[in-house]
C-alpha positions, 0 to 999 in steps of 0.5 A, a space after each residue: 517351303 525352304 528353310 533359311 540357311 542357318 549356317 554359322 560362321 566359325 570363330 576363325 572365319 569371323 576373326 578373318 572376316 573381321 581382319 578383312 573388314 579392318 584391312 580394306 577400310 584402311 585400318 592398317 595404312 597409317 602403319 606403312 610408308 606411303 610408297 606401299 601400293 595400296 592396290 594390288 593385283 587380283 589373286 589368281 592361281 598363276 600369281 599364287 605359283 609365282 609367289 610360292 616359287 619366289 619363296 621357295 628361292 628365298 628359302 634355299 
């Protein structure tokens, strides 16, 4: 017989999950101008590389 999984989230995972829920429910949108996009492209490895390269250019 299989036992149900009893893993518990770390406090950091819990905090991130709560923050994610607040952000996705629109909790912070009242703090930014209407011109800021509310929908973004999916995060892919290619997108992360482009962001990293851009940040490195700015840091120079």
